[in-house]
C-alpha positions, 0 to 999 in steps of 0.5 A: 500500500502506498504511503502517499496517494498518487493524485494524477492516477486517481484523476485518470481513473475518474476520467475513465469512469466519466467516459463510460456511456450513460445506461438508460433505465425503465425510468429514463430520463429521470433515472439513469446509471452512470458513475457521475450522474443518476439522471439524464436531465441535469444542470451544467454551467455555461462559459458565462457562469450561468447554470442551465438544464441539459439533456444528456440522453438526446442532445450531444452538445449538452452531453459534451458540455456536461462532460467538460464541466465534470472533467474540469471538476476532476482536474481541479480536485486538490485531493482524492476525497474531492474526486470521490465525492464527485461520483454517483453514490452507487459507484463509490465502491467501484471507484475504490476497487480501481483506485485502491492501488494508488491510494494511501492507506489513510485515504483508502480507509477514510473513503472506504468507510464513507462508501460503505456507510453512504452507498445503499446495499454495498453488500450487493454492489454488482461491480464489486464482488464479495472477495474484492470487498473483503480484500479492500477491508483487509488492506486497511488497518482497522484504526484507519476505518473508524473514528475514535468512538467507533474504534473504542467500541471495536476494541471493547468487544468481547470474544466471541461476538453475537451479531444479528442480520435482518433480511426481507424477500429482497435479500433473503438469499444473502444471509452470509453477507459482510454487514451485520449489527450488534443490536437486535432491534436494528436487525428487526427494523431491517427485517420489517422495512418496506412493510415486509415480514422478514427474518432476523438471524443471529450468529457467533463470530470471533472478534478477529474476523470483525473488520470494522464497526460503524455507527454513522447511521446509528445502526451499530453495524459490524463488517465481518468476514462471513466465512467465519460466521458460526451457529447461524440461526433464526433469532428468537424474539426477546419475548419468546426468550423471556417466556422460555426462562 
């Protein structure tokens, strides 16, 4: 891992992603898929400094104007973090997958934490495999992934650790994922969001296989290496446990 970030190479990777074609969806032009935009109708700055609405899907001049604007923003970035936050959130981890070799450990740790917390369903990013995600987390010392409070909780965990995961019909087959929680109520919320009747699972895992603890969304989330999860079972509801005792 590099001691210093190679910013020119980070910008080069960003430009490669910028050159990717915009993928339309069934909700286009309102919603599209691209590393630097989630909509086909957006805003761009003219040479006179005024902001205008541009059509990225049907107007080649507008598309060229938008690409030039984003390209200038990439080129003017003072650090890797500024480049990172230009990206569309679903592509945060994709960007890190390609830029990790040219990022310092400090930058990679900071940006990986941001990506994990801000990207919706990072466990199911189709551009980054579970093996690649684990490699990213293993490449950074835990203390560089967490803030002081999170790292204090991480260090205080007793061994082994009981973790919970709530799933719905959407992700019911993805039980052995990286994302679990220390809080059963949080898992219960995930199991029933969107009005679904999901399932809460619990498991045991050795502390050494917990890669990070994040609480930025108040979810007491732990990132684990799922191959070391043991005793995975449906978690009985607390009231059932009280009746049994």
